[in-house]
Residue, then its C-alpha position, 0 to 999 in steps of 0.5 A: m906543786l899542789r898549789t895550782w889554781t884548783y888548790a883548796s886548803w881542804r885537799p892537803v888536810v884530807g890527804i895528810l890525814t888519809a896518808v897517816i891513817a894508811f901508814f899506821i893501819g893499812a901497813s899493819l893490815v898488809f902485815l897481818v894478811v901476809a902472816a895469815l897466809h904464811a900460817l896456812f902453809q905451816g901445817g900446824a894449828w893455824a891460830d898458833d902459827f898466826r900468833h907466832d908470825a904476827s909477833t914482833t918478838t922473833v922476826g923471820p922471813a915471813g915477818l920481814l916480808g909483811v913489814n916490807l910489803g906493808i910499808a911498800s903499800m904506801i906507794p899505791v896509797t900516795w898515788a891514789i891520794m894524788r889522783l882522787v884528792h888532788r886530781m893530779r897524775p901520781r907521777w908528779l910525786a916522783s919529780v918535777v919532770p914528772r917521772m923517775r930520772w933513772r940515770f940520776f938515780a943510778a948515780c945516787i946509788g953509787i954515791a950512797v955506796v961511797a957515803l956508806l963506806a965512809q961511814v963504815v971507816v969512821g965507825a971502825l975508829l969509834p968505841r964499840s958501844t956505837g953499834g947495835d946488838v951485833s955479836g962478834s962472830l958470824n951467824h950460822f947460815t940456815l934456810s931461814t937466813a937464805l929466805s930472809a936474804v931473798v926477802v931483803l934483796l927483793t922487797t927492801p927497795l920497795q919498802a924504802a921507796g914506800e917511805e920516801y913516796l909517803f914522807r918526801g913524796y906526798l907529805l912534803q908536797a902536802f905540808g908545803s902547799l898547806f903552809n906555802s913554806r919549803w922549810v915548814a914542810i921539811l921540818a914537819t916531815a922529818t919530825l913525822f918520819a922520826l916519830a913513825h919509828g916508835g920509841q927511841n932514845p935521843p941520839l936515835f931520834f936525832d939520827r932519823f930526824a937528820f935523815g929526814l932533813i937531808a932527804g927532804w932538802l935534797v928533794t927540793r934541791t934536786g927536784g925529785l925523790e931519787a936521792g932519798i930513795a937511793l940512800h934509804i935503800l943502801n942504808n936498809f941493805l946495810a942494816f939488814g945485811v949486818a943483822l943477817a950476818f952477825g945479829d938478828l932481824s928482830s933487834t934491827l927492826q925494833v932498835s930503840s937506842v944507840s950511842w951518842w957516838n952514832i951522831v958522828l956516823t950520821v954527820t959523816q954519811s950525810g955530809v959525804y952523800t949530800g955534797l956529792v949529790v949536789l955536785v952530780a946534780r949540778r953537773m947533770d944540770l937537773q931540773n928542780r922547778t916546774r910549771p904547775p900541771g896543766f899550766d896554761p900561759a894564755t890564762a895565767v899571769g906571767t910565767a910563775t913557777a912552782n917549787a918541787 
């Protein structure tokens, strides 16, 4: 949708570089600001409290808040890139309508629950080595647990939306417009999405790469971000919920390896979710194509359309 008659190849190049820099530097700055503000209210030596809050060795409510808000900041960042670099309204990142289609989003949330339940059922049949660092006993419920749960409930949807707006919202369109290819865009953003999570073993990289492929393809198939955001939210809710109940946030945020059995879970979840989303999208007769913003039939030749 960025390939209007005002398109110039420098625009997506500048946008991609700006988005990547903002992700690695801007998100970190937000995290450090949250850590610095939290240290002010600790009552001890500010420098020591700040170093503790800024450490990723032990992640508490403040650290989780900083991480989530840092990634959520990609929403206004991508909006600004659309407005300043491409001279387009930010709402074109959400869908081809252009806006969030809340009814479809609600349906995707329900489908994500079904897909995650299928994943949990299949996971229960696999060897124990499939999971992460999770103990067999329930953690003690503390004030820190309660605060972390509140942070998860209130900011995880924003964090998930931030990643989707960045990778499947802006970068997918930017790479698509630069190379004029849907599949180049999907493969490029899926690879960047997996690499952005840091060091990881091959099965974990495959898991994240596969999520990026599915989410990217669903954007082009349904014409919007709703399906990717919904599954991302539910995935993170499950991961953080299990961490708070049976493990710890630090290992969940810094997980770097999983078993090859995890691929079975990935295939199960992705297959169930993708099939049901496509079915619902067809039943709802969702629009997945649009005329470029500002399309003027009087000055354009034919009735050309642009892919989402």
